[in-house]
mmCIF file of the N, C-alpha and C atoms, coordinates in Angstrom:
data_MODEL
# 
_entry.id   MODEL 
# 
loop_
_atom_site.group_PDB 
_atom_site.id 
_atom_site.type_symbol 
_atom_site.label_atom_id 
_atom_site.label_alt_id 
_atom_site.label_comp_id 
_atom_site.label_asym_id 
_atom_site.label_entity_id 
_atom_site.label_seq_id 
_atom_site.pdbx_PDB_ins_code 
_atom_site.Cartn_x 
_atom_site.Cartn_y 
_atom_site.Cartn_z 
_atom_site.occupancy 
_atom_site.B_iso_or_equiv 
_atom_site.pdbx_formal_charge 
_atom_site.auth_seq_id 
_atom_site.auth_comp_id 
_atom_site.auth_asym_id 
_atom_site.auth_atom_id 
_atom_site.pdbx_PDB_model_num 
ATOM 1   N N  . UNK A 1 1  ? -29.444 151.886 -0.581 1.00 0.00 ? 1  UNK A N  1 
ATOM 2   C CA . UNK A 1 1  ? -30.364 150.536 -0.095 1.00 0.00 ? 1  UNK A CA 1 
ATOM 3   C C  . UNK A 1 1  ? -29.892 149.865 1.189  1.00 0.00 ? 1  UNK A C  1 
ATOM 4   N N  . UNK A 1 2  ? -30.890 150.240 2.369  1.00 0.00 ? 2  UNK A N  1 
ATOM 5   C CA . UNK A 1 2  ? -30.440 149.629 3.410  1.00 0.00 ? 2  UNK A CA 1 
ATOM 6   C C  . UNK A 1 2  ? -30.974 148.046 3.613  1.00 0.00 ? 2  UNK A C  1 
ATOM 7   N N  . UNK A 1 3  ? -30.286 147.182 4.028  1.00 0.00 ? 3  UNK A N  1 
ATOM 8   C CA . UNK A 1 3  ? -30.476 145.799 4.192  1.00 0.00 ? 3  UNK A CA 1 
ATOM 9   C C  . UNK A 1 3  ? -30.722 145.513 5.954  1.00 0.00 ? 3  UNK A C  1 
ATOM 10  N N  . UNK A 1 4  ? -31.992 145.045 5.994  1.00 0.00 ? 4  UNK A N  1 
ATOM 11  C CA . UNK A 1 4  ? -31.952 144.714 7.427  1.00 0.00 ? 4  UNK A CA 1 
ATOM 12  C C  . UNK A 1 4  ? -32.301 143.182 7.473  1.00 0.00 ? 4  UNK A C  1 
ATOM 13  N N  . UNK A 1 5  ? -31.878 142.715 8.503  1.00 0.00 ? 5  UNK A N  1 
ATOM 14  C CA . UNK A 1 5  ? -32.046 141.247 9.216  1.00 0.00 ? 5  UNK A CA 1 
ATOM 15  C C  . UNK A 1 5  ? -32.617 141.084 10.216 1.00 0.00 ? 5  UNK A C  1 
ATOM 16  N N  . UNK A 1 6  ? -33.598 140.067 10.136 1.00 0.00 ? 6  UNK A N  1 
ATOM 17  C CA . UNK A 1 6  ? -34.363 139.656 11.253 1.00 0.00 ? 6  UNK A CA 1 
ATOM 18  C C  . UNK A 1 6  ? -35.187 140.724 11.607 1.00 0.00 ? 6  UNK A C  1 
ATOM 19  N N  . UNK A 1 7  ? -35.663 141.620 10.614 1.00 0.00 ? 7  UNK A N  1 
ATOM 20  C CA . UNK A 1 7  ? -36.703 142.808 10.961 1.00 0.00 ? 7  UNK A CA 1 
ATOM 21  C C  . UNK A 1 7  ? -36.347 143.773 12.351 1.00 0.00 ? 7  UNK A C  1 
ATOM 22  N N  . UNK A 1 8  ? -35.164 143.779 12.566 1.00 0.00 ? 8  UNK A N  1 
ATOM 23  C CA . UNK A 1 8  ? -34.664 144.807 13.789 1.00 0.00 ? 8  UNK A CA 1 
ATOM 24  C C  . UNK A 1 8  ? -34.442 146.192 13.406 1.00 0.00 ? 8  UNK A C  1 
ATOM 25  N N  . UNK A 1 9  ? -35.002 146.788 14.213 1.00 0.00 ? 9  UNK A N  1 
ATOM 26  C CA . UNK A 1 9  ? -34.883 148.312 13.600 1.00 0.00 ? 9  UNK A CA 1 
ATOM 27  C C  . UNK A 1 9  ? -33.297 148.724 13.779 1.00 0.00 ? 9  UNK A C  1 
ATOM 28  N N  . UNK A 1 10 ? -32.872 149.580 13.075 1.00 0.00 ? 10 UNK A N  1 
ATOM 29  C CA . UNK A 1 10 ? -31.509 149.704 13.160 1.00 0.00 ? 10 UNK A CA 1 
ATOM 30  C C  . UNK A 1 10 ? -30.839 150.565 14.495 1.00 0.00 ? 10 UNK A C  1 
ATOM 31  N N  . UNK A 1 11 ? -31.927 151.143 15.146 1.00 0.00 ? 11 UNK A N  1 
ATOM 32  C CA . UNK A 1 11 ? -31.548 151.679 16.484 1.00 0.00 ? 11 UNK A CA 1 
ATOM 33  C C  . UNK A 1 11 ? -31.534 150.727 17.628 1.00 0.00 ? 11 UNK A C  1 
ATOM 34  N N  . UNK A 1 12 ? -32.036 149.549 17.521 1.00 0.00 ? 12 UNK A N  1 
ATOM 35  C CA . UNK A 1 12 ? -32.200 148.693 18.489 1.00 0.00 ? 12 UNK A CA 1 
ATOM 36  C C  . UNK A 1 12 ? -30.594 148.149 19.015 1.00 0.00 ? 12 UNK A C  1 
ATOM 37  N N  . UNK A 1 13 ? -30.505 147.889 20.676 1.00 0.00 ? 13 UNK A N  1 
ATOM 38  C CA . UNK A 1 13 ? -29.219 147.558 20.984 1.00 0.00 ? 13 UNK A CA 1 
ATOM 39  C C  . UNK A 1 13 ? -28.738 146.429 20.418 1.00 0.00 ? 13 UNK A C  1 
ATOM 40  N N  . UNK A 1 14 ? -27.561 146.000 20.346 1.00 0.00 ? 14 UNK A N  1 
ATOM 41  C CA . UNK A 1 14 ? -27.186 144.825 19.963 1.00 0.00 ? 14 UNK A CA 1 
ATOM 42  C C  . UNK A 1 14 ? -27.287 143.609 20.820 1.00 0.00 ? 14 UNK A C  1 
ATOM 43  N N  . UNK A 1 15 ? -27.833 142.356 20.207 1.00 0.00 ? 15 UNK A N  1 
ATOM 44  C CA . UNK A 1 15 ? -28.146 141.176 20.911 1.00 0.00 ? 15 UNK A CA 1 
ATOM 45  C C  . UNK A 1 15 ? -27.484 140.013 20.159 1.00 0.00 ? 15 UNK A C  1 
ATOM 46  N N  . UNK A 1 16 ? -27.626 138.962 20.817 1.00 0.00 ? 16 UNK A N  1 
ATOM 47  C CA . UNK A 1 16 ? -26.919 137.721 20.331 1.00 0.00 ? 16 UNK A CA 1 
ATOM 48  C C  . UNK A 1 16 ? -28.151 137.189 19.367 1.00 0.00 ? 16 UNK A C  1 
ATOM 49  N N  . UNK A 1 17 ? -27.853 136.836 18.289 1.00 0.00 ? 17 UNK A N  1 
ATOM 50  C CA . UNK A 1 17 ? -28.712 136.415 17.043 1.00 0.00 ? 17 UNK A CA 1 
ATOM 51  C C  . UNK A 1 17 ? -29.349 135.112 17.539 1.00 0.00 ? 17 UNK A C  1 
ATOM 52  N N  . UNK A 1 18 ? -30.953 135.161 17.320 1.00 0.00 ? 18 UNK A N  1 
ATOM 53  C CA . UNK A 1 18 ? -31.392 133.861 17.946 1.00 0.00 ? 18 UNK A CA 1 
ATOM 54  C C  . UNK A 1 18 ? -30.903 132.444 17.208 1.00 0.00 ? 18 UNK A C  1 
ATOM 55  N N  . UNK A 1 19 ? -30.438 132.679 15.974 1.00 0.00 ? 19 UNK A N  1 
ATOM 56  C CA . UNK A 1 19 ? -29.706 131.487 15.453 1.00 0.00 ? 19 UNK A CA 1 
ATOM 57  C C  . UNK A 1 19 ? -28.901 130.688 16.414 1.00 0.00 ? 19 UNK A C  1 
ATOM 58  N N  . UNK A 1 20 ? -28.029 131.639 17.302 1.00 0.00 ? 20 UNK A N  1 
ATOM 59  C CA . UNK A 1 20 ? -26.897 131.385 18.007 1.00 0.00 ? 20 UNK A CA 1 
ATOM 60  C C  . UNK A 1 20 ? -27.206 130.994 19.306 1.00 0.00 ? 20 UNK A C  1 
ATOM 61  N N  . UNK A 1 21 ? -28.306 131.489 19.792 1.00 0.00 ? 21 UNK A N  1 
ATOM 62  C CA . UNK A 1 21 ? -28.914 131.359 21.085 1.00 0.00 ? 21 UNK A CA 1 
ATOM 63  C C  . UNK A 1 21 ? -30.046 130.238 21.105 1.00 0.00 ? 21 UNK A C  1 
ATOM 64  N N  . UNK A 1 22 ? -30.445 130.034 20.219 1.00 0.00 ? 22 UNK A N  1 
ATOM 65  C CA . UNK A 1 22 ? -31.819 128.940 20.119 1.00 0.00 ? 22 UNK A CA 1 
ATOM 66  C C  . UNK A 1 22 ? -31.514 127.604 20.214 1.00 0.00 ? 22 UNK A C  1 
ATOM 67  N N  . UNK A 1 23 ? -32.620 126.983 19.875 1.00 0.00 ? 23 UNK A N  1 
ATOM 68  C CA . UNK A 1 23 ? -32.334 125.435 20.221 1.00 0.00 ? 23 UNK A CA 1 
ATOM 69  C C  . UNK A 1 23 ? -31.516 124.646 19.242 1.00 0.00 ? 23 UNK A C  1 
ATOM 70  N N  . UNK A 1 24 ? -31.335 125.258 17.754 1.00 0.00 ? 24 UNK A N  1 
ATOM 71  C CA . UNK A 1 24 ? -30.511 124.800 16.830 1.00 0.00 ? 24 UNK A CA 1 
ATOM 72  C C  . UNK A 1 24 ? -29.409 125.406 17.065 1.00 0.00 ? 24 UNK A C  1 
ATOM 73  N N  . UNK A 1 25 ? -28.935 125.863 17.920 1.00 0.00 ? 25 UNK A N  1 
ATOM 74  C CA . UNK A 1 25 ? -27.590 126.601 18.010 1.00 0.00 ? 25 UNK A CA 1 
ATOM 75  C C  . UNK A 1 25 ? -26.348 125.748 18.044 1.00 0.00 ? 25 UNK A C  1 
ATOM 76  N N  . UNK A 1 26 ? -26.323 124.391 18.518 1.00 0.00 ? 26 UNK A N  1 
ATOM 77  C CA . UNK A 1 26 ? -25.316 123.462 18.518 1.00 0.00 ? 26 UNK A CA 1 
ATOM 78  C C  . UNK A 1 26 ? -25.222 122.947 16.832 1.00 0.00 ? 26 UNK A C  1 
ATOM 79  N N  . UNK A 1 27 ? -26.243 122.783 16.179 1.00 0.00 ? 27 UNK A N  1 
ATOM 80  C CA . UNK A 1 27 ? -26.295 122.380 14.700 1.00 0.00 ? 27 UNK A CA 1 
ATOM 81  C C  . UNK A 1 27 ? -25.638 123.670 14.033 1.00 0.00 ? 27 UNK A C  1 
ATOM 82  N N  . UNK A 1 28 ? -25.977 124.766 14.120 1.00 0.00 ? 28 UNK A N  1 
ATOM 83  C CA . UNK A 1 28 ? -25.479 125.933 13.480 1.00 0.00 ? 28 UNK A CA 1 
ATOM 84  C C  . UNK A 1 28 ? -24.054 125.875 13.641 1.00 0.00 ? 28 UNK A C  1 
ATOM 85  N N  . UNK A 1 29 ? -23.594 125.847 15.165 1.00 0.00 ? 29 UNK A N  1 
ATOM 86  C CA . UNK A 1 29 ? -21.995 126.264 15.416 1.00 0.00 ? 29 UNK A CA 1 
ATOM 87  C C  . UNK A 1 29 ? -21.285 124.979 14.619 1.00 0.00 ? 29 UNK A C  1 
ATOM 88  N N  . UNK A 1 30 ? -21.857 123.635 14.728 1.00 0.00 ? 30 UNK A N  1 
ATOM 89  C CA . UNK A 1 30 ? -21.124 122.557 14.102 1.00 0.00 ? 30 UNK A CA 1 
ATOM 90  C C  . UNK A 1 30 ? -20.912 122.829 12.492 1.00 0.00 ? 30 UNK A C  1 
ATOM 91  N N  . UNK A 1 31 ? -22.017 123.511 11.927 1.00 0.00 ? 31 UNK A N  1 
ATOM 92  C CA . UNK A 1 31 ? -21.764 123.826 10.528 1.00 0.00 ? 31 UNK A CA 1 
ATOM 93  C C  . UNK A 1 31 ? -20.786 124.728 10.203 1.00 0.00 ? 31 UNK A C  1 
ATOM 94  N N  . UNK A 1 32 ? -21.000 125.806 11.009 1.00 0.00 ? 32 UNK A N  1 
ATOM 95  C CA . UNK A 1 32 ? -20.019 127.334 10.977 1.00 0.00 ? 32 UNK A CA 1 
ATOM 96  C C  . UNK A 1 32 ? -18.396 126.717 11.167 1.00 0.00 ? 32 UNK A C  1 
ATOM 97  N N  . UNK A 1 33 ? -18.406 125.815 12.162 1.00 0.00 ? 33 UNK A N  1 
ATOM 98  C CA . UNK A 1 33 ? -17.080 125.315 12.350 1.00 0.00 ? 33 UNK A CA 1 
ATOM 99  C C  . UNK A 1 33 ? -16.513 124.469 11.536 1.00 0.00 ? 33 UNK A C  1 
ATOM 100 N N  . UNK A 1 34 ? -17.254 123.476 10.713 1.00 0.00 ? 34 UNK A N  1 
ATOM 101 C CA . UNK A 1 34 ? -16.998 122.975 9.526  1.00 0.00 ? 34 UNK A CA 1 
ATOM 102 C C  . UNK A 1 34 ? -16.614 123.826 8.453  1.00 0.00 ? 34 UNK A C  1 
ATOM 103 N N  . UNK A 1 35 ? -17.321 124.880 7.964  1.00 0.00 ? 35 UNK A N  1 
ATOM 104 C CA . UNK A 1 35 ? -17.093 125.531 6.878  1.00 0.00 ? 35 UNK A CA 1 
ATOM 105 C C  . UNK A 1 35 ? -15.572 126.160 7.202  1.00 0.00 ? 35 UNK A C  1 
ATOM 106 N N  . UNK A 1 36 ? -15.330 126.948 8.340  1.00 0.00 ? 36 UNK A N  1 
ATOM 107 C CA . UNK A 1 36 ? -14.231 127.677 8.705  1.00 0.00 ? 36 UNK A CA 1 
ATOM 108 C C  . UNK A 1 36 ? -13.049 126.667 8.453  1.00 0.00 ? 36 UNK A C  1 
ATOM 109 N N  . UNK A 1 37 ? -13.274 125.475 8.909  1.00 0.00 ? 37 UNK A N  1 
ATOM 110 C CA . UNK A 1 37 ? -12.114 124.436 9.116  1.00 0.00 ? 37 UNK A CA 1 
ATOM 111 C C  . UNK A 1 37 ? -11.665 124.112 7.803  1.00 0.00 ? 37 UNK A C  1 
ATOM 112 N N  . UNK A 1 38 ? -12.957 124.166 6.701  1.00 0.00 ? 38 UNK A N  1 
ATOM 113 C CA . UNK A 1 38 ? -12.511 123.606 5.270  1.00 0.00 ? 38 UNK A CA 1 
ATOM 114 C C  . UNK A 1 38 ? -11.950 125.008 4.533  1.00 0.00 ? 38 UNK A C  1 
ATOM 115 N N  . UNK A 1 39 ? -12.351 126.241 4.861  1.00 0.00 ? 39 UNK A N  1 
ATOM 116 C CA . UNK A 1 39 ? -11.722 127.154 3.995  1.00 0.00 ? 39 UNK A CA 1 
ATOM 117 C C  . UNK A 1 39 ? -10.684 128.043 4.738  1.00 0.00 ? 39 UNK A C  1 
ATOM 118 N N  . UNK A 1 40 ? -10.658 128.304 6.177  1.00 0.00 ? 40 UNK A N  1 
ATOM 119 C CA . UNK A 1 40 ? -9.621  129.194 6.708  1.00 0.00 ? 40 UNK A CA 1 
ATOM 120 C C  . UNK A 1 40 ? -8.319  128.134 6.737  1.00 0.00 ? 40 UNK A C  1 
ATOM 121 N N  . UNK A 1 41 ? -7.746  128.053 5.621  1.00 0.00 ? 41 UNK A N  1 
ATOM 122 C CA . UNK A 1 41 ? -6.473  127.551 5.670  1.00 0.00 ? 41 UNK A CA 1 
ATOM 123 C C  . UNK A 1 41 ? -5.104  128.433 5.869  1.00 0.00 ? 41 UNK A C  1 
ATOM 124 N N  . UNK A 1 42 ? -4.318  127.862 6.463  1.00 0.00 ? 42 UNK A N  1 
ATOM 125 C CA . UNK A 1 42 ? -3.089  128.833 6.871  1.00 0.00 ? 42 UNK A CA 1 
ATOM 126 C C  . UNK A 1 42 ? -2.326  129.534 5.711  1.00 0.00 ? 42 UNK A C  1 
ATOM 127 N N  . UNK A 1 43 ? -2.565  128.906 4.561  1.00 0.00 ? 43 UNK A N  1 
ATOM 128 C CA . UNK A 1 43 ? -1.951  129.632 3.189  1.00 0.00 ? 43 UNK A CA 1 
ATOM 129 C C  . UNK A 1 43 ? -2.878  130.644 2.766  1.00 0.00 ? 43 UNK A C  1 
ATOM 130 N N  . UNK A 1 44 ? -4.176  130.749 3.391  1.00 0.00 ? 44 UNK A N  1 
ATOM 131 C CA . UNK A 1 44 ? -5.207  131.829 2.783  1.00 0.00 ? 44 UNK A CA 1 
ATOM 132 C C  . UNK A 1 44 ? -5.478  132.787 3.759  1.00 0.00 ? 44 UNK A C  1 
ATOM 133 N N  . UNK A 1 45 ? -4.976  132.661 5.280  1.00 0.00 ? 45 UNK A N  1 
ATOM 134 C CA . UNK A 1 45 ? -5.357  133.522 6.260  1.00 0.00 ? 45 UNK A CA 1 
ATOM 135 C C  . UNK A 1 45 ? -3.997  134.631 6.315  1.00 0.00 ? 45 UNK A C  1 
ATOM 136 N N  . UNK A 1 46 ? -4.715  135.967 6.096  1.00 0.00 ? 46 UNK A N  1 
ATOM 137 C CA . UNK A 1 46 ? -3.603  137.387 6.152  1.00 0.00 ? 46 UNK A CA 1 
ATOM 138 C C  . UNK A 1 46 ? -3.996  137.977 7.435  1.00 0.00 ? 46 UNK A C  1 
ATOM 139 N N  . UNK A 1 47 ? -2.747  138.456 8.029  1.00 0.00 ? 47 UNK A N  1 
ATOM 140 C CA . UNK A 1 47 ? -3.062  139.198 9.123  1.00 0.00 ? 47 UNK A CA 1 
ATOM 141 C C  . UNK A 1 47 ? -3.080  140.681 8.679  1.00 0.00 ? 47 UNK A C  1 
ATOM 142 N N  . UNK A 1 48 ? -3.913  141.399 9.322  1.00 0.00 ? 48 UNK A N  1 
ATOM 143 C CA . UNK A 1 48 ? -4.128  142.892 8.887  1.00 0.00 ? 48 UNK A CA 1 
ATOM 144 C C  . UNK A 1 48 ? -4.239  143.747 10.232 1.00 0.00 ? 48 UNK A C  1 
ATOM 145 N N  . UNK A 1 49 ? -3.407  144.669 10.329 1.00 0.00 ? 49 UNK A N  1 
ATOM 146 C CA . UNK A 1 49 ? -3.636  145.540 11.435 1.00 0.00 ? 49 UNK A CA 1 
ATOM 147 C C  . UNK A 1 49 ? -3.908  147.148 11.153 1.00 0.00 ? 49 UNK A C  1 
ATOM 148 N N  . UNK A 1 50 ? -4.807  147.458 11.494 1.00 0.00 ? 50 UNK A N  1 
ATOM 149 C CA . UNK A 1 50 ? -5.026  148.944 11.089 1.00 0.00 ? 50 UNK A CA 1 
ATOM 150 C C  . UNK A 1 50 ? -5.170  149.919 12.346 1.00 0.00 ? 50 UNK A C  1 
ATOM 151 N N  . UNK A 1 51 ? -4.504  151.122 12.080 1.00 0.00 ? 51 UNK A N  1 
ATOM 152 C CA . UNK A 1 51 ? -4.624  152.072 13.086 1.00 0.00 ? 51 UNK A CA 1 
ATOM 153 C C  . UNK A 1 51 ? -5.291  153.344 12.462 1.00 0.00 ? 51 UNK A C  1 
ATOM 154 N N  . UNK A 1 52 ? -6.128  154.040 13.147 1.00 0.00 ? 52 UNK A N  1 
ATOM 155 C CA . UNK A 1 52 ? -6.931  154.973 12.554 1.00 0.00 ? 52 UNK A CA 1 
ATOM 156 C C  . UNK A 1 52 ? -6.857  156.247 13.604 1.00 0.00 ? 52 UNK A C  1 
ATOM 157 N N  . UNK A 1 53 ? -6.831  157.264 13.010 1.00 0.00 ? 53 UNK A N  1 
ATOM 158 C CA . UNK A 1 53 ? -7.274  158.447 14.092 1.00 0.00 ? 53 UNK A CA 1 
ATOM 159 C C  . UNK A 1 53 ? -7.908  159.638 13.322 1.00 0.00 ? 53 UNK A C  1 
ATOM 160 N N  . UNK A 1 54 ? -8.914  160.152 13.924 1.00 0.00 ? 54 UNK A N  1 
ATOM 161 C CA . UNK A 1 54 ? -9.638  161.099 13.144 1.00 0.00 ? 54 UNK A CA 1 
ATOM 162 C C  . UNK A 1 54 ? -8.809  162.478 12.866 1.00 0.00 ? 54 UNK A C  1 
ATOM 163 N N  . UNK A 1 55 ? -9.228  162.887 11.756 1.00 0.00 ? 55 UNK A N  1 
ATOM 164 C CA . UNK A 1 55 ? -8.464  164.006 11.077 1.00 0.00 ? 55 UNK A CA 1 
ATOM 165 C C  . UNK A 1 55 ? -8.223  165.255 12.163 1.00 0.00 ? 55 UNK A C  1 
ATOM 166 N N  . UNK A 1 56 ? -9.207  165.329 12.921 1.00 0.00 ? 56 UNK A N  1 
ATOM 167 C CA . UNK A 1 56 ? -9.173  166.572 14.016 1.00 0.00 ? 56 UNK A CA 1 
ATOM 168 C C  . UNK A 1 56 ? -7.984  166.317 14.935 1.00 0.00 ? 56 UNK A C  1 
ATOM 169 N N  . UNK A 1 57 ? -7.779  165.102 15.156 1.00 0.00 ? 57 UNK A N  1 
ATOM 170 C CA . UNK A 1 57 ? -6.659  164.668 16.317 1.00 0.00 ? 57 UNK A CA 1 
ATOM 171 C C  . UNK A 1 57 ? -5.272  164.601 15.535 1.00 0.00 ? 57 UNK A C  1 
ATOM 172 N N  . UNK A 1 58 ? -5.114  164.696 14.077 1.00 0.00 ? 58 UNK A N  1 
ATOM 173 C CA . UNK A 1 58 ? -3.876  164.537 13.512 1.00 0.00 ? 58 UNK A CA 1 
ATOM 174 C C  . UNK A 1 58 ? -2.933  165.805 13.850 1.00 0.00 ? 58 UNK A C  1 
# 
C-alpha cells in the first residue's frame, strides 16, 4: 500500500510543505516546537550513527 500526502505524485521534486510555508506557518511551528520541548527530553534522546556501504563495494 502506497500512502500519498497532499496528492503529490511520487516522481515530483521535493518542495517545502505548504503547511510550513503558508500563512499558518508560525502557528504550526509554535505547536511543533512545544511538542518537541515536551517529549524530547535528554533522558529520552539516543544518538545513533549508521555507516553503510553497498555490497558491491565491500
